[in-house]
LUMLOLO-656994 format. One record per residue (C-alpha): residue in one letter; x, y, z. Coordinates in Angstrom, 3 decimals, always signed. Layout:
BEGIN
- A,X,Y,Z
...
END
This chain:
BEGIN
- M,+48.731,+98.125,+8.992
- N,+48.849,+100.157,+12.636
- S,+48.552,+96.293,+14.919
- R,+51.887,+95.481,+13.068
- H,+53.473,+98.759,+13.922
- A,+52.188,+98.220,+17.895
- F,+52.980,+94.722,+17.847
- L,+56.552,+95.466,+16.690
- N,+57.288,+98.424,+19.226
- A,+55.502,+96.179,+21.948
- S,+58.099,+93.268,+21.112
- A,+61.481,+95.386,+20.712
- L,+60.427,+97.412,+24.402
- I,+59.714,+93.934,+26.009
- L,+63.050,+92.637,+24.498
- L,+65.001,+95.491,+25.567
- L,+63.754,+95.075,+28.842
- A,+64.836,+91.881,+29.197
- S,+68.509,+92.835,+28.104
- G,+68.737,+95.028,+30.862
- Q,+67.837,+92.355,+34.051
- A,+70.313,+90.280,+32.187
- M,+72.894,+92.558,+32.794
- A,+71.837,+93.935,+36.218
- A,+71.533,+89.902,+36.731
- D,+75.390,+89.949,+35.767
- D,+76.924,+92.788,+37.419
- L,+74.960,+91.114,+40.546
- L,+76.499,+87.585,+39.940
- Y,+80.201,+89.185,+39.530
- A,+79.506,+91.823,+42.221
- P,+83.616,+92.256,+44.263
- E,+83.480,+90.691,+47.979
- V,+82.751,+93.197,+50.902
- N,+84.400,+91.755,+54.360
- V,+83.009,+93.045,+57.590
- A,+85.276,+92.139,+60.201
- A,+84.279,+91.803,+63.769
- A,+85.688,+94.573,+65.921
- E,+88.413,+93.542,+67.712
- S,+88.245,+93.255,+71.501
- G,+90.673,+94.372,+73.899
- P,+93.272,+91.890,+75.588
- Q,+92.012,+89.389,+77.938
- G,+93.560,+86.375,+79.734
- F,+95.452,+85.030,+82.293
- Y,+99.168,+86.203,+83.303
- M,+102.087,+85.812,+85.860
- R,+103.862,+88.462,+87.821
- G,+107.278,+88.283,+89.408
- D,+108.452,+91.618,+91.943
- L,+111.214,+92.517,+93.555
- G,+111.435,+96.157,+95.753
- Y,+112.812,+97.903,+97.993
- A,+112.094,+99.308,+101.200
- G,+113.472,+102.512,+101.224
- W,+111.905,+103.997,+104.110
- T,+109.154,+101.811,+106.808
- N,+107.676,+103.889,+109.450
- G,+105.814,+102.650,+112.785
- G,+106.562,+99.372,+114.485
- D,+107.103,+101.628,+118.016
- P,+107.131,+98.741,+120.413
- S,+105.194,+99.668,+123.746
- L,+105.947,+97.712,+127.119
- R,+102.809,+96.301,+129.581
- L,+104.877,+95.650,+132.862
- F,+103.053,+93.803,+135.882
- D,+103.342,+95.034,+138.846
- A,+103.592,+91.907,+141.180
- G,+104.056,+93.831,+144.517
- S,+100.852,+96.141,+144.221
- G,+98.610,+94.187,+141.316
- R,+99.363,+96.916,+138.785
- T,+100.351,+97.083,+134.636
- N,+102.600,+100.032,+134.082
- S,+102.882,+101.268,+130.199
- A,+106.417,+102.312,+128.959
- S,+107.617,+103.088,+125.246
- P,+110.710,+103.174,+123.923
- G,+111.661,+107.041,+122.720
- N,+113.870,+106.051,+119.799
- T,+113.170,+103.393,+117.198
- S,+113.964,+102.099,+113.728
- V,+113.366,+99.884,+111.719
- D,+116.434,+99.134,+109.156
- K,+115.514,+99.485,+104.812
- S,+115.268,+95.652,+103.657
- F,+114.662,+94.117,+99.774
- T,+110.672,+92.825,+99.015
- G,+109.481,+90.529,+96.825
- A,+105.918,+89.444,+95.409
- L,+105.191,+86.790,+92.826
- G,+101.166,+86.077,+91.356
- V,+98.912,+84.750,+89.321
- G,+96.217,+87.614,+87.226
- Y,+93.384,+88.473,+84.871
- Q,+93.746,+91.014,+82.697
- F,+89.702,+91.964,+81.669
- N,+90.241,+94.481,+78.964
- D,+92.656,+97.053,+78.155
- M,+91.740,+99.439,+81.263
- L,+90.664,+96.321,+84.141
- R,+92.753,+93.901,+84.901
- A,+93.326,+92.336,+89.011
- D,+95.506,+90.150,+90.549
- L,+96.402,+87.434,+94.097
- T,+99.739,+87.898,+94.876
- G,+102.102,+85.855,+97.427
- D,+104.534,+88.678,+99.529
- Y,+107.191,+88.288,+101.562
- S,+109.864,+90.454,+103.248
- D,+112.292,+90.970,+106.120
- G,+113.768,+93.497,+108.077
- R,+114.931,+94.402,+111.889
- L,+112.970,+96.761,+114.181
- D,+115.504,+98.275,+117.175
- G,+114.213,+100.845,+119.904
- S,+115.656,+102.564,+122.922
- G,+114.212,+105.080,+125.575
- R,+113.132,+105.397,+129.054
- A,+110.412,+104.750,+130.967
- S,+108.791,+106.987,+133.975
- I,+108.884,+103.974,+136.408
- P,+111.096,+102.312,+137.538
- C,+113.421,+98.928,+137.074
- G,+112.182,+95.182,+138.860
- G,+113.110,+95.241,+141.709
- E,+114.448,+99.613,+142.064
- A,+113.542,+102.269,+143.931
- A,+110.425,+104.389,+143.484
- G,+111.741,+107.809,+142.108
- T,+114.117,+106.245,+139.684
- T,+113.498,+105.745,+136.166
- C,+114.073,+102.797,+133.765
- S,+116.239,+102.769,+131.375
- G,+115.592,+100.281,+128.123
- R,+116.487,+98.642,+124.104
- L,+114.384,+96.361,+123.377
- G,+115.747,+94.685,+119.314
- A,+114.304,+92.162,+117.030
- D,+113.842,+90.606,+113.632
- Y,+110.551,+90.061,+111.430
- K,+109.618,+88.041,+108.591
- A,+105.983,+89.509,+106.813
- I,+104.523,+86.994,+104.198
- G,+101.179,+88.241,+103.032
- L,+98.812,+87.257,+100.670
- M,+97.627,+90.138,+99.100
- A,+94.616,+90.722,+96.318
- N,+94.673,+93.867,+94.145
- G,+93.186,+95.920,+91.294
- Y,+94.463,+97.637,+88.475
- V,+93.134,+100.695,+85.973
- D,+95.914,+100.986,+82.881
- L,+95.537,+104.193,+81.410
- A,+96.292,+105.389,+77.920
- T,+98.971,+103.700,+76.465
- V,+101.273,+105.828,+74.568
- A,+104.277,+104.867,+72.640
- G,+104.395,+101.145,+74.814
- L,+104.131,+102.962,+78.224
- T,+100.707,+102.544,+80.092
- P,+100.892,+104.240,+83.644
- Y,+98.145,+102.706,+85.667
- L,+96.941,+102.574,+89.728
- G,+95.784,+99.867,+91.856
- A,+94.892,+98.864,+95.529
- G,+95.260,+96.384,+97.887
- L,+93.809,+94.228,+100.412
- G,+95.010,+91.333,+102.008
- V,+96.446,+89.997,+105.384
- T,+99.799,+89.502,+106.558
- Q,+101.595,+87.461,+108.575
- L,+103.851,+89.194,+110.916
- R,+106.999,+86.884,+112.460
- W,+109.265,+88.360,+114.713
- S,+111.858,+86.358,+115.987
- D,+113.560,+86.096,+119.731
- V,+113.244,+89.443,+121.055
- S,+116.296,+90.826,+123.252
- L,+115.372,+93.773,+125.989
- R,+117.877,+94.860,+128.131
- T,+116.963,+97.044,+131.376
- S,+118.784,+99.181,+133.595
- C,+118.492,+101.699,+136.442
- V,+118.440,+105.551,+136.313
- P,+118.840,+107.527,+139.918
- G,+116.907,+110.591,+140.219
- A,+114.545,+111.403,+143.299
- A,+116.011,+107.964,+144.882
- G,+119.354,+105.796,+144.202
- C,+119.329,+102.912,+142.329
- S,+120.099,+99.286,+144.045
- G,+123.890,+99.345,+141.687
- A,+122.666,+96.033,+140.540
- A,+124.042,+95.060,+137.195
- P,+121.604,+95.827,+133.897
- L,+119.022,+93.328,+133.453
- N,+119.740,+91.117,+130.066
- Q,+116.544,+88.907,+129.178
- S,+115.312,+87.411,+125.362
- F,+111.817,+86.297,+124.602
- D,+109.650,+84.257,+122.447
- G,+109.333,+86.145,+119.904
- K,+105.003,+85.925,+118.620
- S,+103.286,+85.581,+114.757
- S,+99.927,+86.370,+114.125
- W,+97.986,+87.147,+110.850
- R,+97.220,+91.218,+110.970
- F,+95.339,+92.919,+108.069
- T,+96.892,+94.582,+105.543
- Y,+96.277,+97.106,+102.821
- A,+98.270,+98.877,+100.081
- L,+97.993,+101.713,+96.664
- M,+100.369,+101.557,+93.983
- A,+100.858,+103.916,+91.259
- G,+103.490,+103.478,+88.266
- V,+104.240,+102.452,+84.657
- S,+104.602,+99.669,+82.635
- Y,+106.447,+99.083,+78.629
- D,+105.406,+96.819,+76.471
- M,+108.881,+95.160,+75.972
- T,+106.776,+92.223,+73.765
- E,+103.665,+91.289,+72.847
- R,+102.860,+88.973,+75.548
- L,+106.274,+90.557,+78.140
- K,+105.590,+94.331,+79.978
- L,+108.261,+95.425,+81.765
- D,+106.210,+97.189,+85.407
- V,+108.064,+99.801,+87.479
- G,+105.896,+101.757,+90.566
- Y,+106.146,+103.046,+93.822
- R,+103.851,+100.822,+96.058
- Y,+102.372,+101.768,+100.056
- S,+101.627,+99.302,+102.555
- Q,+100.040,+98.964,+106.079
- I,+100.105,+96.061,+108.147
- A,+97.676,+96.395,+110.957
- D,+99.681,+96.778,+114.538
- G,+99.873,+93.046,+116.920
- G,+102.114,+91.937,+119.798
- I,+106.119,+91.203,+120.168
- F,+106.216,+89.088,+122.699
- N,+104.403,+88.019,+125.874
- S,+105.869,+86.609,+129.233
- S,+104.434,+86.825,+132.814
- D,+104.868,+89.841,+133.954
- I,+106.031,+91.598,+130.995
- D,+104.580,+92.067,+127.387
- G,+105.713,+93.803,+124.187
- L,+103.752,+95.690,+120.959
- D,+104.243,+96.809,+117.828
- D,+101.400,+99.860,+116.185
- G,+101.987,+98.297,+112.789
- L,+104.296,+98.576,+109.986
- A,+103.630,+101.392,+107.208
- R,+106.553,+100.508,+104.463
- H,+107.185,+102.830,+101.115
- E,+108.529,+100.566,+98.462
- I,+110.408,+101.100,+94.793
- R,+109.131,+98.157,+92.659
- A,+110.344,+96.297,+89.420
- G,+109.180,+93.341,+88.150
- L,+107.819,+91.533,+85.032
- R,+104.454,+90.493,+83.463
- M,+103.636,+87.802,+80.986
- S,+100.407,+87.044,+78.925
- L,+99.688,+82.922,+79.073
- W,+97.580,+83.267,+75.926
END
């Protein structure tokens, strides 16, 4: 009798455990799916850009002249005391790559033009004039600058679609000077002038490649998912070089430093 009760109790326990395991299996079979989404990466890919700028202030370009005196065999230098470089518009086109939501880089081709005018008085005589006189001169020339720049940027935090950024660039610029006009006239001093008319000369301008660097700061605005508006400030410095050469006189400049306000569009390609 006791054996029969023990057998029945054991059978009931086995059935209870089996039904519990079946219910647990059903719960696992019909459990809701859990999706584990991959973490989204920052924006990456190529982009194109185009910019227009206004160089409201261009510093430098101050010309200096080296004059060779065939009679004495000496070389003298003179620098016009008053120079000006006119304000001009600039432009740039480029292609770049966005590495992540913070870093990007691009290659740009830059264009600008302008005019340099200088006037002043040298402490040496004009050609053919007596010692004790000085020489007054005016120099003028147009220029074109075509540059190739490699630029890097750091995009800071984006707030309400606005992203401030900082950037820097290195490259080269071909500075092309047009025909250079030079007008000189004698100024009497301890000695009198000969009375000769002012001398007007024209020289072929030089073209040379020069080291260039730039610093940028600005803000971009998300117009659409793929299109951004850039507005910013750009400072650039073109190294010094030659303006013209001749047999008895050379012209040099001390480089061009430009302060620009630029606006442009940046479009993601994919």
